N, C-alpha and C positions, 0 to 999 in steps of 0.2 A: 572075728575079733579073736586075737591071740590071748594066752594066758596074762602077760605082762600088763598090757593096759588094762585088762580087769583087775587085776591086783593093785595097780596104781591107782585106779578108781576108787576102790575099796579103802585103800590106805588113805586117800585123801578124805574120805567121807569120816574115817574114823578120827583123823585130825582135826576135822572141823567140827565133829560132835564133842570132842573133848574142849575144843577153843569155847565153844558155846555152852559148856558145863551140862550135857547131857548124861543121862543114865550110864554110870559106868560100866556096870555089866555089859550094856549093848555095845558101848564102844570097844571093850576088850573082844567081844564075839567079832566084830568087823574087822577090826585090826587083825586078829587070829586067822580070820577065813582069806584077808588079803595075802598072808604069810603063805598059807597052806596052798592056796590057788597058784602062786608064784612058782611053787615047786613040784607042782603036778606033773607025772611022766606023759601026759597025754594033754589033747587041746580041750579045753571046757566046752567050748562050742560045739565040739563034735558030739556032745553027749545029748541024748533026747532029754527034754526040759522036765520029763518025769523021775528022771534019774538024779537031776544036779544036788537035789537035798539030800541025797545018800552020799555025797561026798565026803570024807573026813574033814571035819571043821567047817562045813558049811551050814548044814541045817535049814529049814523050812524058811524062815524069816530072811535068810542073807540068800537062798535061792531063788526069792523072789526078786530080789534086787538084782541078783546076776542075770536072771531072764529078762528084766526090765531092761538092762543095760545091753544085752545082747539083740534083743529085738528092736530098741528105739534108739538106741547110742547114747541114752543118758539114764540117770537115775534122778527121778523127782525130788526125793528127799535131801539129794547133793544139789541140785539146783537151788531150792529154796534156800540152803545153808551160804550156798555162794552170792545169793543176792542179798543176804544180810551180813555179808564180810567184804570189806574193801578189797580189791584185787591186790594190793601191794602187801597186804596180809597174806592173802592166798601164797604170792610169791615167796613170802619167807618162810612158809611151811616147808619150803625144797632147800633151806640152808642148815647144813650139818651143825650140830652142836646146840641147837635151840629145838625144843619140841613145842606142842601148842599150849602149854602152861606158862613158859617163860615167854611165848609170844603173846599170849593173854596179858601179861604184865605190861610188856612193850607198847600194846595196843591201847589197854583200858587206863593205866597209870602213867605211862610215858607221853601218850596221845601222839605215837608214831604209826603211821599208816603206809609207809612205804619202804623199800629197800633202802632207796637214797637217804631218806631221813634218819634211817637207822645206822647207816654208816657215818653219818654226820654225826649222831649222838654219841658214837663210838669215839671219835674224834674229839668230841667235847667231854669224853669222860662221864658221859651222862650215865651210862648203863650200869656202874659198879654202885650207883646209889640206888638201885631199884631191888626189890625183893627176889633172892634166887640167884643173882648174878655176881660175879666177881672179876678181878683184872684178868685173870687168866681167860674166862668166857669172853669177856669182852673183846680179848686181842684175837682170839680164834673166829670168833664172828667177823672181826673187821678183815682179817687174812681171806676168809672165804668170800667175803663180798669183793675185794680186791682181784681175787682170782676170777671170778665171774666177769667182772669189768675188762678184764686183760684177756680173756676168751672172746670177748667180743672184738678184739684187735684195736681197741681206742684206750689212750692213756690221758689223765691228766697231766699237763705239763709236769707239775711237781713229781710226778708217779715216773714219769718217763726220764725226767732229769739224770737221776743217779745211774740208770741204766745205761743210757747216751753216753755219760760221761765214762763209763768203764769201757763201753766198748771203743769209744775214740782214743781212751789212753791205750788200750791193747792194739788199735790198728797203728797209731802213731809209732809206737815202739817197733812193731813189723815192718811197717814202710821204712822206719830208719837201718834196718837190717838189709831189706831187700832193695831200696832205691833213695837212699838219703837225700837226694837232690829233689825229689818229687814234691808237689803241692797238693795240700790236703785241707779239706773244709767240710765243714756240717752245714747243709743248704735246707730247702724246703720250710716248710710249716715251724719245724723246731727254731729254725735260725731266725723266723719272721716272730718267734715268740707266741704263738698261737697257744689258746688256753686247752685246746683239745690234739692231741697228737696221733694220728692215724698212720703215718709213716716217716721213719727218719731217712733223710737222703744224706750220704757222704758222697764227695767228689776226688778223687785223685787225679792230679794232673803229670804226667810221666812222658819222658822220651823215649822210654821202653815198655808199651803198654804190653808187649808179649811175654816179658819176663813177670810182670806183676799179675798178668792171667795164668800164668803157668804156677807161680809160687802161691796163689790162692786157695789152690786145693789143700796147703800145710797150715792154713789160718783156721784156727779152732771154731770160727764161727758157723763154719757149713754153708757158705755162700754157693748159690748155684746160678751159672748163667742162663738168664731167659732170652738173651738176645746178645749182639756181638757187643763186647765190653760192658755189659750191663749184668749185675749180680745182684740176686735178691734172696732174704731166708725171711723167717717167722722164727723168732729164737724162742727158748723154752719159756721165757716169762711172757710169750705172747706179742712181743714188739715186731712190728714189720721193718726190717732193713732193705734199702737198696742202695747199691754202690755203682757209681758210675766212674770208668775209666776212662779219660780224654786226654788228647795231646796235651803236652804242657803248655805250648804256644797258644792254646785255645782255652786254657784253663779259666782265667777270668770272664771270659766271655759265656762259658758252660756254668761257672759257679753263679754268675748272676742271672741266666735263663732259669736255672734249677732253684733258685732261691725264691723270687718274687712270683707274685700273683699274675696269671697269664694276662691280664689287660695291662697290668703295671711293665711288663717285660715288652708286650707290643709297643706300648706307648713311647718309651724311652729307646728302644731300638729303631723305631722309626724315624727318630730325631738324630740320634746317634751315627747312623749308616754303619756299613760293613768296614770293619776294621780289626788289625791284629791290635788286641789292648793290654797294657802292661800291667793295670789294674781294675779294680771296679770305679775307682775316681775317675778315671781316664773316661769310662763308658759316659757317665754323666758329663763331663765336662766337653766331651765331642757332642753331646747332646744340648748343650747350652744349659744345663740345669747344675743347682747347687746340688750336692751329694746328697742322697736320701739313705737313711739307715733302714737295715732290713726289716725291722719292725713296721715300718711306715709302707711297706710295698705292699699294698692292698688293692690297688686300681680304684682309688677313691679320687681325691683332689689332691694327692701329694704332688703331682707332675705339674700341677697348674702353680701351686704353691713354690716348688722348687725353681719355675720358671722365671716366677717373679720376685725371688729371694724372700720369700715369706714363710719358710720352713720354720715351726716354732722350736725353741730351744727346750729340748723334752727334759722332763723333771728326771732326776735321779735319786738313788738310795740316800744319798749324802746331803739332800735337800731337806728329809724330814726332820723337822724339830721336836716332834712330838707324836704320842700313839692315842688315838681316841677309839672309844668303843672297845671295852674290854671288860671281862668278868673275873672276878675273885670267889674266894669260897664263902664269900656271903652269900652267893646263888649258887650257880652249878659250876664254878672254876675249881681249879685245883691247889692254887697257893694264895696266901693270904695278901690282903692288900699291901702290906708293908712289904712282902715279897716281890710282888709285881713292881713295886715303885722302885724298890732297889736294883731289881735288873735292868730297868728302863734308864736309871740314872747312872749306875756304875759300869754296866755291860754295853748297851747301846748308846750311851753319853747323850741322852736327850734331855730335853728342858722342862718336859711336862708328861703327865700321864692323864688320860680321861677314863674315870672310873664308869663303866655303865652296866652294874649288873641289872638281872632282870626284874621287872615289875611283877606287880601282886597276883596279874593274872597268869602268870607264868607259873603255876603250883607246881608242874612238872619238873621245873628248874629251880626250886626253892626261891622264887620271887619273894622279892621285899614287899610286906607289908607297910602301913604308914610308920609303925612304931619303928621298925626296922631300918626305914629311911633314916629317921632321926638318930637312931643310934650310929649307923655308918656315918653319918654327916658328922658325928662328934669325933669319931675316930680318924676322920680325914682332918679337921681342925687341927688335932694334935700330931698328926705324921707332917702335915705342912709346917708346924713349927719345927719339928726335928729334922726334917730333910731340906729345908731351904737353903738356897734358892729354887730348888726343884719344886713344882708345883702338883698337885693332885687336885684336878677338877671334878667337882659333884657333879656327875651324871648319872642317867639312867637309861635302858632301853626298855621304853614304854610301849607296852603292846597296844597297836591298832585294833580297836574291836570291831565286830561286824558292821557297825554303823559308820565307822571311821572316826569316832571319839577315840580320845586316850584314855588309860584305866586308872588315872589318878583325878582328883579335884584340882582345879587351879591352885587352891591353897597350897596343896604338896607340889605340883610342877614349878611353881614359882621358886621354890626353894632349891631347886638345881641350878648348876651353873649353866648347863646345856641338857636338852633332851633329844635321843636317837629314837624316833618313831619307828616301829617297825612291825610288820605282819607275820604272826606266827601259828595262827590258828585259821580254820574255814577257808581253806584256799582254794576250793572249787566254787568259783563264781562266773558269771559271765564277764568279759571283757568292760562292758558299760558298768556293771557293779562293782568290780574290781578297781576301776578308775575312778568312780564316785567315791568310794572309801578312802583312797590314798588323797583324793582332793580335799575331802573334809579333814584328814588329818594334817596336810600341808597347811591349810588354813588356819589351824590352831595356832595361837600366837605363841604358844610354848614351843612349839616343834623349832629345833635347831637342825637337826639332819634327817634326812629320811634314809632309814637303813636298809640295806638289801633290797632296792626298790621291787622285784619281781618274784624273791622268794625261791629262785630257781637254785638246782643242786646239779652241776653239771655231770652227766652221764647217768642221771638216776631221776631227776626230775625238771620238767622244762620251765617251770614256774609259771606264775598266773599271766594270763593276758593283760594288757593294759594299753591304753592310747599313750604312746611314749611322749609323744608331742605336748599334749594336754598337760601331762604330769610334769614334764619339764618346764613348760610354760608358766605352769602355777607355782613352782618352785622360784622360777625367775621373779614372778609378781610379789611372791612372800618373801623373798630374803631366806630360801631355806636352802641348805646345802644338801649335795645328793652324795650319798656313799657310794665308794667303790670297795664293796667288801673283799678284803685280801685273801680269805679263805681260799685256797686253791679249788676248793669244792663249789665256790660260789661266784666269785670274779664278777660280783652283779653291783653295779650297773655295768652291763654289757659296753665294751670298750667300742662298739659300732654306733653307741648314742652319746659319746663324749664329746665328739665334735660339734653336735648340735646344742648340747648342753652350755659349752664353751662359747657356742657363738651367742647364745640367751643372755650371757654374763653369769650363769650360775657358777659357783665354786663347787668343787669335788673335794672329797676326802678320803685317803687312802687308810680304810681302818681295818687291822688284822682281826676284830671279833675274838682275840686272844682269850682262851679258858686254861691256859697254863703259862709260865715264863717262854717256854718254847714257840708258843703262840706268835709271838711278837715277830719272828723272825718271818713270817708268811708276808709281811707287809713288802717284802721284794717283789713277791708275785703279785701284789698290788701295783706296785711301780711298774712292772713289765707290761701290764695290760693298759696302764694310764698312759705309758709311752705310745703302744698301738693306738691310742685314742687321742694323741696328741696333745696331752694335759703338759703344761709348764709350772713351774714352782710357785709361781705368782698366783697362779689360779688352784692352788691345792691348800685347803685349810690348815693341814697339820704341817705345812711348810712353811706357816707363820712362826714368827718368833714367840716366845712367852708374852712378851708385852704385847703382840699385835694380836694373839688370841685372846688376851685377856680382855684388851679394849673390843674385839670383835664380840666377845659374849655378853659384854656390859652394854653394847648398843643394843644389842636384840632384846635385851631385856627392859630397855628404856622405852 
């Protein structure tokens, strides 16, 4: 074993010892030995075991640990500490800018146990409330985590979007100078509005491919030819780019091929035959199909629906009349209730706002106890008089406890206009137990909306396993709405299950889970995945008008 792995192991041991509040003197001696061993001019493994304790900064106690590591590949004390520490917490120790003391606060005070949860907390502005943290530290942590995600070559759509737009703009300007009559577009998973982007595909249609190829060397992106007229690069940000140069006469066919899921492309082309197409619309026309929007081209049942002219009229941003499931500074939000309401009314031109601050079990998020619930309701009453006809609905994000019950009594739950029931803790369950837990919450007569059903955090936490069909069937039976959490990190319920929910008659609600005014803008990402799932305005709760949703909430309480 070389010196660096030995030093890294001792460094981890010192960090875990500090995390678990062990003797400060011992922690310092282990950390110092890690530093010294890393700088040694010789391999520590080459020394006789009897001489290791004589190395500067090592000593007998540390030498015993080093010898144990060299002989067995591990240190028993380290293994013991690792069993007492969630893997996500261990992963956090590698993040620059936060040491064991701060991680202890994150773990013990904020109940955060993974890097994904930490990133989500940074987005919610929750870290600045914790002891020893500030806005600058929070932003630095967020940047480090984003860099780590990008290094894996995968991007949330929301994070890829500004990068793709910038490259698209530069390529458009460049093409205008090189070949202003060329055709140009973005294809692939980005055009299909997929929630995770692994590769961005650009397509250029030109009558002079040799000129484009020759001039690409001057384009700043640094594209490299990987096969004839196909170029690729991974940008400094970590984004994978692929550029196809195709004959202009064949552009729309290639654009179509490079956009759709493989199954979708095969089905449509088997019906359309081999032609020179003047547009994508013509491809579908030749196939005897209604035009299928890019976001639906996933090889599910969209071709059959198009054949029978049964494609849904997909929801748009303009269909949304209000925003439900949002947080103010009453719990862990940044802005006041009035500031959130005014932003919805005056900037977004919405008719209503559903305020759902955290419930009392979410102590880490300053959740509302019964007395504070009453006080908030009094403020909402006053604001509704002041802001009419705009309305703030009295909601709560009530924690689903381990046994599936909600964390308020029925006497408190009935005071709300609507209740979003969500899981925030004890996520490690079997599929059977997790499903039972949600089923009990769904059967609670006060549950209006099931919030972020799997608790997933994209690119960082897969969420707990559930029996989707049982959960959706239960929502149908109990008249419970299912949330499409529009936060780009969640987008939960997964769009692949929207169709089943809609077939069962379940309403969906595009909720931003906003913790600040700017968070409302995430609704557009919720609309994107809702469109992939085939959602129409008629089946979206917050596309209801103020009168319609008021009647809906009233009917649930009767």
